[in-house]
PATOR-624425 format. One line per field, with one value per atom (N, C-alpha, C, O): residue number from 0; residue in three letters; atom name; x, y, z. Coordinates in nm, 2 decimals. Each point is the difference from the previous one (the first is absolute). Example, Ala and Ser with C-alpha at 12.3 -4.5 7.8 and 13.67 -1.06 7.14 Angstrom:
nr <- (0, 0, 0, 0, 1, 1, 1, 1)
rest <- (ALA, ALA, ALA, ALA, SER, SER, SER, SER)
atom <- (N, CA, C, O, N, CA, C, O)
X <- (1.32, -0.09, 0.09, 0.10, -0.14, 0.09, -0.08, 0.05)
Y <- (-0.57, 0.12, 0.12, 0.00, 0.11, 0.11, 0.11, 0.11)
Z <- (0.78, 0.00, 0.00, 0.07, -0.14, 0.00, 0.08, 0.01)
END
This chain:
nr <- (0, 0, 0, 0, 1, 1, 1, 1, 2, 2, 2, 2, 3, 3, 3, 3, 4, 4, 4, 4, 5, 5, 5, 5, 6, 6, 6, 6, 7, 7, 7, 7, 8, 8, 8, 8, 9, 9, 9, 9, 10, 10, 10, 10, 11, 11, 11, 11, 12, 12, 12, 12, 13, 13, 13, 13, 14, 14, 14, 14, 15, 15, 15, 15, 16, 16, 16, 16, 17, 17, 17, 17, 18, 18, 18, 18, 19, 19, 19, 19, 20, 20, 20, 20, 21, 21, 21, 21, 22, 22, 22, 22, 23, 23, 23, 23, 24, 24, 24, 24, 25, 25, 25, 25, 26, 26, 26, 26, 27, 27, 27, 27, 28, 28, 28, 28, 29, 29, 29, 29, 30, 30, 30, 30, 31, 31, 31, 31, 32, 32, 32, 32, 33, 33, 33, 33, 34, 34, 34, 34, 35, 35, 35, 35, 36, 36, 36, 36, 37, 37, 37, 37, 38, 38, 38, 38, 39, 39, 39, 39, 40, 40, 40, 40, 41, 41, 41, 41, 42, 42, 42, 42, 43, 43, 43, 43, 44, 44, 44, 44, 45, 45, 45, 45, 46, 46, 46, 46, 47, 47, 47, 47, 48, 48, 48, 48, 49, 49, 49, 49, 50, 50, 50, 50, 51, 51, 51, 51, 52, 52, 52, 52, 53, 53, 53, 53, 54, 54, 54, 54, 55, 55, 55, 55, 56, 56, 56, 56, 57, 57, 57, 57, 58, 58, 58, 58, 59, 59, 59, 59, 60, 60, 60, 60, 61, 61, 61, 61, 62, 62, 62, 62, 63, 63, 63, 63, 64, 64, 64, 64, 65, 65, 65, 65, 66, 66, 66, 66, 67, 67, 67, 67, 68, 68, 68, 68, 69, 69, 69, 69, 70, 70, 70, 70, 71, 71, 71, 71, 72, 72, 72, 72, 73, 73, 73, 73, 74, 74, 74, 74, 75, 75, 75, 75, 76, 76, 76, 76, 77, 77, 77, 77, 78, 78, 78, 78, 79, 79, 79, 79, 80, 80, 80, 80, 81, 81, 81, 81, 82, 82, 82, 82, 83, 83, 83, 83, 84, 84, 84, 84, 85, 85, 85, 85, 86, 86, 86, 86, 87, 87, 87, 87, 88, 88, 88, 88, 89, 89, 89, 89, 90, 90, 90, 90, 91, 91, 91, 91, 92, 92, 92, 92, 93, 93, 93, 93, 94, 94, 94, 94, 95, 95, 95, 95, 96, 96, 96, 96, 97, 97, 97, 97, 98, 98, 98, 98, 99, 99, 99, 99, 100, 100, 100, 100, 101, 101, 101, 101, 102, 102, 102, 102, 103, 103, 103, 103, 104, 104, 104, 104, 105, 105, 105, 105, 106, 106, 106, 106, 107, 107, 107, 107, 108, 108, 108, 108, 109, 109, 109, 109, 110, 110, 110, 110, 111, 111, 111, 111, 112, 112, 112, 112, 113, 113, 113, 113, 114, 114, 114, 114, 115, 115, 115, 115, 116, 116, 116, 116, 117, 117, 117, 117, 118, 118, 118, 118, 119, 119, 119, 119, 120, 120, 120, 120, 121, 121, 121, 121, 122, 122, 122, 122, 123, 123, 123, 123, 124, 124, 124, 124, 125, 125, 125, 125, 126, 126, 126, 126, 127, 127, 127, 127, 128, 128, 128, 128, 129, 129, 129, 129, 130, 130, 130, 130, 131, 131, 131, 131, 132, 132, 132, 132, 133, 133, 133, 133, 134, 134, 134, 134, 135, 135, 135, 135, 136, 136, 136, 136, 137, 137, 137, 137, 138, 138, 138, 138, 139, 139, 139, 139, 140, 140, 140, 140, 141, 141, 141, 141, 142, 142, 142, 142, 143, 143, 143, 143, 144, 144, 144, 144, 145, 145, 145, 145)
rest <- (MET, MET, MET, MET, LYS, LYS, LYS, LYS, TRP, TRP, TRP, TRP, MET, MET, MET, MET, GLY, GLY, GLY, GLY, LEU, LEU, LEU, LEU, LEU, LEU, LEU, LEU, ALA, ALA, ALA, ALA, PHE, PHE, PHE, PHE, LEU, LEU, LEU, LEU, ALA, ALA, ALA, ALA, LEU, LEU, LEU, LEU, GLN, GLN, GLN, GLN, LEU, LEU, LEU, LEU, PHE, PHE, PHE, PHE, SER, SER, SER, SER, SER, SER, SER, SER, CYS, CYS, CYS, CYS, ALA, ALA, ALA, ALA, LEU, LEU, LEU, LEU, SER, SER, SER, SER, PRO, PRO, PRO, PRO, HIS, HIS, HIS, HIS, ALA, ALA, ALA, ALA, SER, SER, SER, SER, LYS, LYS, LYS, LYS, THR, THR, THR, THR, ASN, ASN, ASN, ASN, LEU, LEU, LEU, LEU, MET, MET, MET, MET, PHE, PHE, PHE, PHE, MET, MET, MET, MET, ASP, ASP, ASP, ASP, THR, THR, THR, THR, LYS, LYS, LYS, LYS, ALA, ALA, ALA, ALA, PHE, PHE, PHE, PHE, ASP, ASP, ASP, ASP, GLN, GLN, GLN, GLN, ASP, ASP, ASP, ASP, LEU, LEU, LEU, LEU, SER, SER, SER, SER, GLN, GLN, GLN, GLN, ALA, ALA, ALA, ALA, MET, MET, MET, MET, SER, SER, SER, SER, ASP, ASP, ASP, ASP, THR, THR, THR, THR, PRO, PRO, PRO, PRO, GLU, GLU, GLU, GLU, MET, MET, MET, MET, ILE, ILE, ILE, ILE, THR, THR, THR, THR, ILE, ILE, ILE, ILE, SER, SER, SER, SER, MET, MET, MET, MET, ARG, ARG, ARG, ARG, GLY, GLY, GLY, GLY, ASN, ASN, ASN, ASN, VAL, VAL, VAL, VAL, SER, SER, SER, SER, VAL, VAL, VAL, VAL, ASN, ASN, ASN, ASN, ASN, ASN, ASN, ASN, ILE, ILE, ILE, ILE, PRO, PRO, PRO, PRO, SER, SER, SER, SER, ARG, ARG, ARG, ARG, LEU, LEU, LEU, LEU, ASN, ASN, ASN, ASN, ASN, ASN, ASN, ASN, TRP, TRP, TRP, TRP, LEU, LEU, LEU, LEU, LYS, LYS, LYS, LYS, ALA, ALA, ALA, ALA, ILE, ILE, ILE, ILE, THR, THR, THR, THR, ILE, ILE, ILE, ILE, SER, SER, SER, SER, GLU, GLU, GLU, GLU, GLY, GLY, GLY, GLY, ARG, ARG, ARG, ARG, LEU, LEU, LEU, LEU, GLU, GLU, GLU, GLU, VAL, VAL, VAL, VAL, ASP, ASP, ASP, ASP, PRO, PRO, PRO, PRO, PRO, PRO, PRO, PRO, THR, THR, THR, THR, LYS, LYS, LYS, LYS, SER, SER, SER, SER, VAL, VAL, VAL, VAL, ALA, ALA, ALA, ALA, LEU, LEU, LEU, LEU, ILE, ILE, ILE, ILE, ILE, ILE, ILE, ILE, ALA, ALA, ALA, ALA, ILE, ILE, ILE, ILE, ALA, ALA, ALA, ALA, THR, THR, THR, THR, ALA, ALA, ALA, ALA, LEU, LEU, LEU, LEU, PRO, PRO, PRO, PRO, SER, SER, SER, SER, ILE, ILE, ILE, ILE, TYR, TYR, TYR, TYR, THR, THR, THR, THR, TRP, TRP, TRP, TRP, ILE, ILE, ILE, ILE, LYS, LYS, LYS, LYS, ASN, ASN, ASN, ASN, LYS, LYS, LYS, LYS, VAL, VAL, VAL, VAL, THR, THR, THR, THR, TYR, TYR, TYR, TYR, ARG, ARG, ARG, ARG, GLY, GLY, GLY, GLY, SER, SER, SER, SER, ASN, ASN, ASN, ASN, HIS, HIS, HIS, HIS, TYR, TYR, TYR, TYR, ASN, ASN, ASN, ASN, ALA, ALA, ALA, ALA, LYS, LYS, LYS, LYS, ILE, ILE, ILE, ILE, TYR, TYR, TYR, TYR, TYR, TYR, TYR, TYR, ASP, ASP, ASP, ASP, SER, SER, SER, SER, GLU, GLU, GLU, GLU, THR, THR, THR, THR, GLY, GLY, GLY, GLY, ASN, ASN, ASN, ASN, ILE, ILE, ILE, ILE, ASN, ASN, ASN, ASN, LYS, LYS, LYS, LYS, ILE, ILE, ILE, ILE, VAL, VAL, VAL, VAL, PHE, PHE, PHE, PHE, HIS, HIS, HIS, HIS, LYS, LYS, LYS, LYS, LYS, LYS, LYS, LYS, GLU, GLU, GLU, GLU, ILE, ILE, ILE, ILE, LYS, LYS, LYS, LYS, LYS, LYS, LYS, LYS)
atom <- (N, CA, C, O, N, CA, C, O, N, CA, C, O, N, CA, C, O, N, CA, C, O, N, CA, C, O, N, CA, C, O, N, CA, C, O, N, CA, C, O, N, CA, C, O, N, CA, C, O, N, CA, C, O, N, CA, C, O, N, CA, C, O, N, CA, C, O, N, CA, C, O, N, CA, C, O, N, CA, C, O, N, CA, C, O, N, CA, C, O, N, CA, C, O, N, CA, C, O, N, CA, C, O, N, CA, C, O, N, CA, C, O, N, CA, C, O, N, CA, C, O, N, CA, C, O, N, CA, C, O, N, CA, C, O, N, CA, C, O, N, CA, C, O, N, CA, C, O, N, CA, C, O, N, CA, C, O, N, CA, C, O, N, CA, C, O, N, CA, C, O, N, CA, C, O, N, CA, C, O, N, CA, C, O, N, CA, C, O, N, CA, C, O, N, CA, C, O, N, CA, C, O, N, CA, C, O, N, CA, C, O, N, CA, C, O, N, CA, C, O, N, CA, C, O, N, CA, C, O, N, CA, C, O, N, CA, C, O, N, CA, C, O, N, CA, C, O, N, CA, C, O, N, CA, C, O, N, CA, C, O, N, CA, C, O, N, CA, C, O, N, CA, C, O, N, CA, C, O, N, CA, C, O, N, CA, C, O, N, CA, C, O, N, CA, C, O, N, CA, C, O, N, CA, C, O, N, CA, C, O, N, CA, C, O, N, CA, C, O, N, CA, C, O, N, CA, C, O, N, CA, C, O, N, CA, C, O, N, CA, C, O, N, CA, C, O, N, CA, C, O, N, CA, C, O, N, CA, C, O, N, CA, C, O, N, CA, C, O, N, CA, C, O, N, CA, C, O, N, CA, C, O, N, CA, C, O, N, CA, C, O, N, CA, C, O, N, CA, C, O, N, CA, C, O, N, CA, C, O, N, CA, C, O, N, CA, C, O, N, CA, C, O, N, CA, C, O, N, CA, C, O, N, CA, C, O, N, CA, C, O, N, CA, C, O, N, CA, C, O, N, CA, C, O, N, CA, C, O, N, CA, C, O, N, CA, C, O, N, CA, C, O, N, CA, C, O, N, CA, C, O, N, CA, C, O, N, CA, C, O, N, CA, C, O, N, CA, C, O, N, CA, C, O, N, CA, C, O, N, CA, C, O, N, CA, C, O, N, CA, C, O, N, CA, C, O, N, CA, C, O, N, CA, C, O, N, CA, C, O, N, CA, C, O, N, CA, C, O, N, CA, C, O, N, CA, C, O, N, CA, C, O, N, CA, C, O, N, CA, C, O, N, CA, C, O, N, CA, C, O, N, CA, C, O, N, CA, C, O, N, CA, C, O, N, CA, C, O, N, CA, C, O, N, CA, C, O, N, CA, C, O, N, CA, C, O, N, CA, C, O, N, CA, C, O, N, CA, C, O, N, CA, C, O, N, CA, C, O, N, CA, C, O, N, CA, C, O, N, CA, C, O, N, CA, C, O)
X <- (3.76, 0.03, 0.00, -0.05, 0.10, 0.00, -0.14, -0.03, -0.07, -0.14, -0.06, -0.07, 0.11, -0.06, 0.05, -0.07, 0.20, 0.05, -0.06, -0.04, 0.02, -0.07, -0.14, -0.05, -0.02, -0.14, -0.01, -0.09, 0.18, 0.00, 0.03, -0.06, 0.15, 0.04, -0.13, -0.03, -0.03, -0.12, -0.11, -0.07, 0.05, -0.11, 0.04, -0.09, 0.21, 0.04, -0.02, -0.04, 0.07, -0.02, -0.14, -0.04, -0.05, -0.14, -0.06, -0.07, 0.11, -0.06, 0.06, -0.07, 0.20, 0.06, -0.06, -0.02, 0.00, -0.06, -0.14, -0.04, -0.04, -0.13, 0.00, -0.08, 0.17, 0.01, 0.05, -0.04, 0.12, 0.06, -0.08, 0.02, -0.11, -0.07, -0.11, -0.07, 0.05, -0.10, -0.14, -0.01, -0.09, -0.13, -0.06, 0.01, -0.06, -0.06, -0.15, -0.06, 0.00, -0.14, -0.07, 0.05, -0.15, -0.08, -0.11, -0.08, 0.07, -0.11, -0.09, -0.11, 0.14, -0.09, -0.02, 0.10, -0.22, -0.02, -0.11, -0.09, 0.09, -0.10, -0.09, 0.05, -0.18, -0.09, 0.00, -0.03, 0.06, -0.02, -0.06, 0.04, -0.14, -0.07, 0.08, -0.04, 0.15, 0.09, 0.05, -0.01, 0.06, 0.05, 0.13, 0.03, 0.04, 0.12, -0.04, 0.08, -0.19, -0.05, -0.02, 0.05, -0.11, -0.02, 0.13, 0.02, 0.08, 0.13, 0.07, 0.06, -0.07, 0.07, -0.07, 0.07, -0.20, -0.07, 0.03, 0.01, -0.02, 0.03, 0.14, 0.02, 0.08, 0.14, 0.01, 0.06, -0.13, 0.01, -0.06, 0.05, -0.16, -0.07, 0.09, 0.00, 0.07, 0.09, 0.11, 0.06, -0.02, 0.10, -0.05, 0.08, -0.21, -0.08, 0.04, 0.03, -0.03, 0.03, -0.13, -0.10, 0.12, -0.11, -0.12, -0.12, 0.15, -0.10, 0.03, 0.12, -0.22, 0.02, -0.11, -0.12, 0.15, -0.10, -0.01, 0.10, -0.23, -0.03, -0.07, -0.10, 0.17, -0.06, -0.08, 0.03, -0.13, -0.08, 0.04, 0.03, -0.04, 0.02, -0.13, -0.06, 0.01, -0.14, -0.10, 0.02, -0.15, -0.11, -0.04, -0.03, 0.04, -0.04, -0.10, 0.03, -0.15, -0.11, -0.02, 0.03, -0.07, -0.02, -0.12, -0.01, -0.07, -0.12, 0.04, -0.08, 0.20, 0.04, 0.15, 0.08, -0.04, 0.14, 0.04, -0.07, 0.18, 0.05, 0.02, 0.04, -0.08, 0.01, 0.14, 0.01, 0.09, 0.14, 0.02, 0.05, -0.09, 0.01, -0.10, 0.04, -0.16, -0.10, 0.05, -0.03, 0.10, 0.05, 0.10, -0.01, 0.09, 0.08, -0.08, 0.03, -0.13, -0.09, -0.07, -0.02, -0.02, -0.07, 0.10, -0.04, 0.16, 0.10, 0.02, 0.02, -0.02, 0.02, -0.12, 0.03, -0.15, -0.11, -0.01, -0.04, 0.07, 0.00, 0.10, -0.02, 0.13, 0.11, -0.03, 0.09, -0.22, -0.04, 0.06, 0.02, 0.01, 0.05, -0.12, -0.11, 0.14, -0.10, 0.00, 0.11, -0.22, -0.01, -0.08, -0.12, 0.18, -0.06, -0.01, 0.08, -0.16, 0.00, 0.02, -0.05, 0.11, 0.02, -0.03, 0.07, -0.16, -0.07, -0.10, -0.05, 0.03, -0.10, -0.14, -0.03, -0.04, -0.13, -0.11, 0.02, -0.14, -0.12, -0.08, -0.11, 0.17, -0.07, -0.01, 0.10, -0.22, -0.02, 0.03, 0.05, -0.08, 0.03, 0.15, 0.04, 0.05, 0.14, 0.05, 0.08, -0.12, 0.04, -0.05, 0.08, -0.20, -0.06, 0.08, 0.03, 0.00, 0.07, 0.13, 0.04, 0.04, 0.13, -0.02, 0.07, -0.15, -0.01, -0.06, 0.04, -0.13, -0.06, 0.10, -0.01, 0.10, 0.10, 0.10, 0.07, -0.05, 0.12, 0.00, 0.10, -0.20, 0.01, -0.02, 0.01, -0.03, -0.03, 0.10, -0.03, 0.16, 0.10, 0.09, 0.13, -0.19, 0.08, 0.09, 0.12, -0.16, 0.09, 0.11, 0.12, -0.15, 0.11, 0.11, 0.12, -0.16, 0.10, 0.07, 0.13, -0.20, 0.06, 0.12, 0.10, -0.11, 0.10, 0.09, 0.10, -0.11, 0.08, 0.13, -0.01, 0.12, 0.13, 0.02, 0.06, -0.11, 0.02, -0.04, 0.06, -0.17, -0.07, 0.05, -0.06, 0.15, 0.04, 0.04, -0.03, 0.11, 0.04, -0.11, 0.02, -0.14, -0.11, -0.04, -0.07, 0.10, -0.04, 0.06, -0.03, 0.13, 0.07, -0.05, 0.05, -0.16, -0.03, -0.15, -0.09, 0.06, -0.14, 0.01, 0.11, -0.22, 0.00, -0.10, -0.10, 0.14, -0.08, -0.01, 0.10, -0.22, -0.03, -0.02, -0.09, 0.17, -0.02, -0.06, 0.05, -0.17, -0.07, -0.06, -0.01, -0.03, -0.06, -0.15, -0.06, 0.00, -0.14, -0.09, -0.11, 0.16, -0.08, -0.01, -0.11, 0.22, 0.00, -0.01, -0.04, 0.08, 0.01, 0.13, 0.01, 0.08, 0.12, 0.10, 0.02, 0.05, 0.10, 0.13, 0.05, 0.01, 0.12, 0.12, 0.10, -0.12, 0.11, -0.06, -0.10, 0.17, -0.03, 0.13, 0.11, -0.12, 0.11, -0.01, -0.11, 0.20, 0.01, 0.08, 0.12, -0.18, 0.08, 0.02, -0.09, 0.21, 0.04, -0.09, -0.01, -0.05, -0.08, 0.09, 0.12, -0.18, 0.07, 0.00, -0.10, 0.21, 0.00, -0.07, 0.02, -0.12, -0.08, 0.08, 0.06, -0.06, 0.07, -0.09, 0.05)
Y <- (1.44, -0.13, -0.02, -0.10, 0.21, -0.01, -0.01, -0.06, 0.13, 0.00, -0.14, -0.04, -0.03, -0.14, -0.08, -0.08, 0.09, -0.08, 0.04, -0.09, 0.22, 0.05, -0.05, -0.04, 0.05, -0.04, -0.16, -0.04, -0.03, -0.15, -0.03, -0.09, 0.17, -0.02, 0.02, -0.07, 0.19, 0.03, -0.10, -0.04, 0.00, -0.11, -0.12, -0.07, 0.03, -0.12, 0.01, -0.09, 0.21, 0.02, -0.01, -0.05, 0.11, 0.00, -0.14, -0.04, -0.04, -0.13, -0.09, -0.09, 0.10, -0.08, 0.03, -0.09, 0.22, 0.03, -0.05, -0.04, 0.04, -0.06, -0.15, -0.05, -0.02, -0.14, -0.05, -0.10, 0.19, -0.05, 0.05, -0.05, 0.15, 0.05, -0.10, -0.05, 0.02, -0.09, 0.06, 0.13, -0.21, 0.05, 0.05, -0.07, 0.19, 0.06, -0.01, 0.05, -0.12, -0.02, 0.14, 0.07, -0.04, 0.12, -0.04, -0.09, 0.15, -0.04, 0.12, -0.01, 0.13, 0.11, 0.05, 0.05, -0.08, 0.04, 0.10, 0.01, 0.07, 0.10, -0.07, -0.04, 0.04, -0.06, 0.09, 0.12, -0.18, 0.07, -0.11, -0.11, 0.15, -0.10, -0.03, 0.03, -0.10, -0.04, -0.14, -0.06, 0.00, -0.14, 0.00, -0.10, 0.21, 0.01, -0.02, -0.06, 0.11, -0.02, -0.15, -0.05, -0.02, -0.14, -0.07, -0.09, 0.12, -0.06, 0.03, -0.09, 0.21, 0.04, -0.08, -0.05, 0.04, -0.06, -0.16, -0.06, 0.01, -0.14, -0.04, -0.10, 0.19, -0.02, 0.01, -0.08, 0.18, 0.02, -0.13, -0.04, -0.01, -0.11, -0.13, -0.08, 0.07, -0.12, 0.00, -0.10, 0.22, 0.01, -0.03, -0.01, 0.00, -0.03, 0.08, -0.06, 0.19, 0.08, -0.01, -0.04, 0.08, -0.01, 0.09, -0.04, 0.16, 0.09, 0.08, 0.04, -0.01, 0.08, 0.11, -0.04, 0.17, 0.10, 0.07, 0.04, -0.03, 0.07, 0.13, 0.01, 0.10, 0.14, 0.04, -0.04, 0.13, 0.05, 0.14, 0.08, -0.05, 0.13, 0.05, -0.06, 0.16, 0.05, -0.07, -0.08, 0.09, -0.06, -0.13, -0.01, -0.09, -0.14, -0.04, -0.03, 0.01, -0.04, -0.15, -0.07, 0.03, -0.14, -0.05, -0.12, 0.21, -0.03, -0.01, -0.04, 0.08, 0.01, -0.03, 0.08, -0.20, -0.04, -0.03, -0.08, 0.13, -0.03, -0.15, -0.07, 0.03, -0.15, -0.06, -0.11, 0.19, -0.06, -0.03, -0.10, 0.19, -0.02, -0.10, -0.08, 0.08, -0.10, -0.14, -0.09, 0.07, -0.13, -0.05, -0.12, 0.20, -0.04, -0.04, -0.10, 0.17, -0.03, -0.13, -0.08, 0.06, -0.13, -0.11, -0.11, 0.13, -0.11, -0.04, -0.12, 0.22, -0.03, -0.09, -0.10, 0.14, -0.08, -0.14, -0.09, 0.08, -0.13, -0.09, -0.12, 0.17, -0.08, -0.02, -0.03, 0.05, -0.02, 0.10, -0.04, 0.16, 0.10, 0.08, -0.01, 0.09, 0.09, 0.13, 0.06, 0.00, 0.14, 0.08, -0.04, 0.14, 0.07, 0.15, 0.04, 0.04, 0.14, 0.07, -0.06, 0.17, 0.08, 0.14, 0.06, 0.00, -0.05, -0.11, 0.00, -0.09, -0.11, 0.07, 0.10, -0.17, 0.06, -0.11, -0.12, 0.17, -0.08, 0.03, -0.05, 0.13, 0.03, -0.12, -0.04, -0.01, -0.11, 0.03, -0.08, 0.21, 0.04, -0.01, -0.05, 0.09, 0.00, -0.15, -0.03, -0.05, -0.14, -0.07, -0.08, 0.10, -0.06, 0.05, -0.08, 0.21, 0.06, -0.07, -0.03, 0.01, -0.06, -0.15, -0.05, -0.02, -0.14, -0.05, -0.10, 0.17, -0.04, 0.01, -0.07, 0.16, 0.02, -0.11, -0.03, -0.03, -0.09, -0.12, -0.03, -0.05, -0.13, 0.00, -0.10, 0.22, 0.01, -0.05, -0.04, 0.05, -0.04, -0.11, 0.00, -0.09, -0.11, -0.07, -0.01, -0.05, -0.08, 0.08, -0.05, 0.17, 0.09, 0.02, -0.01, 0.05, 0.03, -0.12, 0.00, -0.11, -0.13, -0.04, -0.05, 0.08, -0.04, 0.11, -0.02, 0.14, 0.11, 0.00, 0.01, -0.01, 0.00, 0.12, 0.00, 0.11, 0.13, 0.00, 0.05, -0.12, 0.00, -0.12, -0.01, -0.06, -0.12, 0.02, -0.08, 0.19, 0.03, 0.04, 0.00, 0.03, 0.04, -0.11, 0.03, -0.15, -0.11, 0.00, -0.08, 0.17, 0.01, 0.12, 0.02, 0.05, 0.12, 0.01, -0.06, 0.14, 0.06, 0.14, 0.06, 0.01, 0.14, 0.08, -0.05, 0.17, 0.09, 0.13, 0.06, -0.01, 0.13, 0.10, -0.01, 0.11, 0.12, 0.11, 0.04, 0.01, 0.10, 0.10, -0.02, 0.14, 0.10, -0.02, -0.01, -0.02, -0.03, 0.11, -0.02, 0.15, 0.11, 0.01, 0.02, -0.04, 0.02, -0.14, 0.00, -0.10, -0.13, -0.02, -0.10, 0.20, -0.01, -0.09, 0.01, -0.09, -0.09, 0.08, 0.08, -0.10, 0.07, -0.09, 0.04, -0.17, -0.10, -0.14, -0.02, -0.07, -0.14, -0.07, 0.02, -0.10, -0.07, -0.15, -0.06, 0.00, -0.15, -0.05, 0.04, -0.13, -0.06, -0.14, -0.07, 0.02, -0.14, -0.08, 0.02, -0.13, -0.09, -0.08, -0.03, 0.00, -0.08, -0.15, -0.04, -0.03, -0.13, -0.09, 0.00, -0.08, -0.09, -0.12, -0.06, 0.02, -0.12, -0.11, -0.11)
Z <- (-2.64, 0.04, 0.15, 0.06, 0.01, 0.15, 0.05, 0.11, -0.17, 0.04, 0.00, 0.08, -0.19, -0.01, 0.11, 0.06, -0.02, 0.11, 0.13, 0.08, -0.06, 0.12, 0.01, 0.10, -0.21, -0.01, 0.03, 0.07, -0.13, 0.02, 0.15, 0.06, 0.00, 0.14, 0.09, 0.09, -0.12, 0.08, -0.01, 0.09, -0.22, -0.02, 0.07, 0.06, -0.06, 0.07, 0.15, 0.07, -0.01, 0.14, 0.04, 0.10, -0.19, 0.03, 0.00, 0.09, -0.19, -0.01, 0.11, 0.05, -0.02, 0.10, 0.14, 0.08, -0.05, 0.13, 0.01, 0.11, -0.22, 0.01, 0.02, 0.08, -0.14, 0.01, 0.14, 0.04, 0.02, 0.13, 0.12, 0.11, -0.13, 0.11, 0.04, -0.08, 0.21, 0.05, -0.02, 0.00, -0.02, -0.02, 0.13, 0.10, -0.10, 0.12, -0.01, -0.09, 0.18, 0.00, 0.04, 0.09, -0.16, 0.03, 0.09, -0.04, 0.15, 0.10, 0.01, 0.07, -0.13, 0.00, -0.14, -0.06, 0.00, -0.14, -0.01, 0.09, -0.19, -0.03, -0.11, -0.10, 0.12, -0.10, -0.12, 0.01, -0.13, -0.12, -0.09, 0.00, -0.08, -0.08, -0.13, -0.11, 0.14, -0.11, 0.02, 0.11, -0.22, 0.01, 0.09, 0.06, -0.06, 0.08, 0.15, 0.08, -0.04, 0.14, 0.03, 0.10, -0.20, 0.02, 0.01, 0.09, -0.17, 0.00, 0.13, 0.06, -0.01, 0.13, 0.12, 0.08, -0.08, 0.11, -0.01, 0.10, -0.22, -0.02, 0.05, 0.07, -0.10, 0.04, 0.15, 0.07, -0.01, 0.14, 0.07, 0.10, -0.15, 0.07, -0.02, 0.09, -0.20, -0.02, 0.10, 0.03, 0.02, 0.10, 0.14, 0.10, -0.08, 0.12, 0.12, 0.11, -0.12, 0.13, 0.09, -0.05, 0.17, 0.10, -0.04, 0.02, -0.08, -0.03, -0.13, -0.02, -0.06, -0.12, 0.01, 0.01, -0.01, 0.01, -0.14, -0.06, 0.02, -0.13, 0.04, 0.06, -0.10, 0.03, -0.13, -0.11, 0.14, -0.11, -0.04, 0.09, -0.22, -0.04, -0.06, -0.09, 0.15, -0.04, 0.07, 0.10, -0.14, 0.06, -0.06, -0.12, 0.20, -0.05, 0.10, 0.12, -0.16, 0.09, 0.02, -0.10, 0.22, 0.02, -0.08, -0.03, -0.02, -0.08, -0.15, -0.08, 0.04, -0.14, -0.01, -0.04, 0.09, 0.00, -0.14, -0.07, 0.02, -0.14, -0.02, 0.09, -0.21, -0.02, 0.02, 0.05, -0.08, 0.02, 0.15, 0.04, 0.05, 0.14, 0.05, 0.09, -0.14, 0.03, -0.03, 0.08, -0.19, -0.03, 0.11, 0.02, 0.04, 0.10, 0.13, 0.06, -0.03, 0.11, -0.03, 0.09, -0.21, -0.04, 0.02, 0.05, -0.09, 0.01, 0.15, 0.03, 0.06, 0.14, 0.05, 0.06, -0.10, 0.05, -0.06, 0.06, -0.19, -0.07, 0.07, 0.00, 0.04, 0.07, 0.15, 0.07, -0.04, 0.14, 0.10, 0.12, -0.17, 0.09, 0.06, -0.06, 0.16, 0.05, -0.06, -0.03, 0.01, -0.05, 0.10, 0.03, 0.03, 0.11, -0.04, -0.09, 0.16, -0.02, 0.14, 0.10, -0.10, 0.12, -0.03, -0.08, 0.15, 0.11, -0.04, -0.11, 0.20, -0.03, -0.03, 0.06, -0.14, -0.04, 0.02, -0.02, 0.04, 0.00, -0.12, -0.02, -0.07, -0.12, -0.09, -0.06, 0.04, -0.08, -0.15, -0.07, 0.03, -0.14, -0.03, -0.11, 0.20, -0.02, -0.01, -0.09, 0.19, 0.00, -0.13, -0.06, 0.02, -0.12, -0.12, -0.09, 0.08, -0.11, -0.02, -0.12, 0.23, -0.01, -0.03, -0.09, 0.17, -0.01, -0.14, -0.05, -0.01, -0.12, -0.12, -0.10, 0.11, -0.10, 0.00, -0.10, 0.22, 0.02, -0.08, -0.07, 0.07, -0.07, -0.16, -0.06, 0.01, -0.14, -0.10, -0.11, 0.15, -0.10, 0.06, -0.02, 0.10, 0.07, -0.09, 0.04, -0.15, -0.08, -0.06, 0.00, -0.04, -0.06, 0.10, -0.03, 0.15, 0.10, 0.05, 0.02, -0.01, 0.05, -0.09, 0.04, -0.17, -0.10, -0.03, -0.08, 0.14, -0.04, 0.09, 0.12, -0.19, 0.07, 0.09, 0.10, -0.15, 0.07, 0.14, 0.09, -0.06, 0.13, 0.09, 0.11, -0.16, 0.07, 0.15, 0.08, -0.06, 0.14, 0.10, 0.12, -0.18, 0.09, 0.10, 0.10, -0.13, 0.08, 0.14, 0.09, -0.07, 0.13, 0.08, 0.11, -0.15, 0.06, 0.03, -0.06, 0.16, 0.03, -0.03, -0.02, 0.00, -0.03, 0.09, 0.04, -0.01, 0.08, -0.07, -0.03, 0.00, -0.06, 0.11, 0.08, -0.08, 0.09, -0.07, -0.11, 0.15, -0.07, 0.10, 0.12, -0.18, 0.07, 0.01, -0.11, 0.23, 0.01, -0.05, -0.03, 0.04, -0.04, -0.15, -0.06, -0.02, -0.14, -0.08, -0.11, 0.18, -0.07, -0.08, -0.07, 0.08, -0.08, 0.07, 0.12, -0.20, 0.06, 0.03, -0.09, 0.21, 0.03, -0.04, -0.06, 0.09, -0.04, 0.01, 0.06, -0.12, 0.02, 0.04, -0.05, 0.16, 0.05, -0.02, 0.05, -0.11, -0.01, 0.11, 0.01, 0.08, 0.11, -0.03, -0.05, 0.07, -0.02, 0.09, 0.12, -0.18, 0.08, 0.10, -0.03, 0.14, 0.10, -0.06, -0.05, 0.07, -0.04, 0.10, 0.12, -0.18, 0.08, 0.03, -0.09, 0.22, 0.04, 0.03, 0.04)
END
C-alpha cells in the first residue's frame, strides 16, 4: 500500500511540474524527417524568436532537399519571404531546382496550420559549395515594414 501512495505522489509531482513549467522555445533544432520536427519548428515559429537554426544530421544535398524540409522553404516563399543560399551561387541549375519546387503545393501550404508561423520569417540555406551538402538552414525574422 505504501508503494501505491509513493507512486501516486511521484505521478502528481511529474504532472504538476509539467503544468507549471513555462514553455521554452527551441531556437536550435536538428532536422529529422519526422512529424515531431514539424511540431517543434511550428512551435518555435509561433513564439517568433529573432532566429531559428536548423542543423543537419548526415548529408542533405541542396539538389535533393527532403520534402518535409522543402515544405518549410516553400511556406517561406509563399508568404513573400526571401530564400537565400550561402555561399551565393550563380548556378542556374541550383536556383531553378529550388525555385521550381516551391510553388507546387501553394494551396496546401496556405491552408496548413503547421506552417502558419512561417509568414514571419526569411530563410537562408548554408551549404558546402564543394559537395552541395547543406550545413544548416537559418530562419531569420522578417523586418516589420513601416
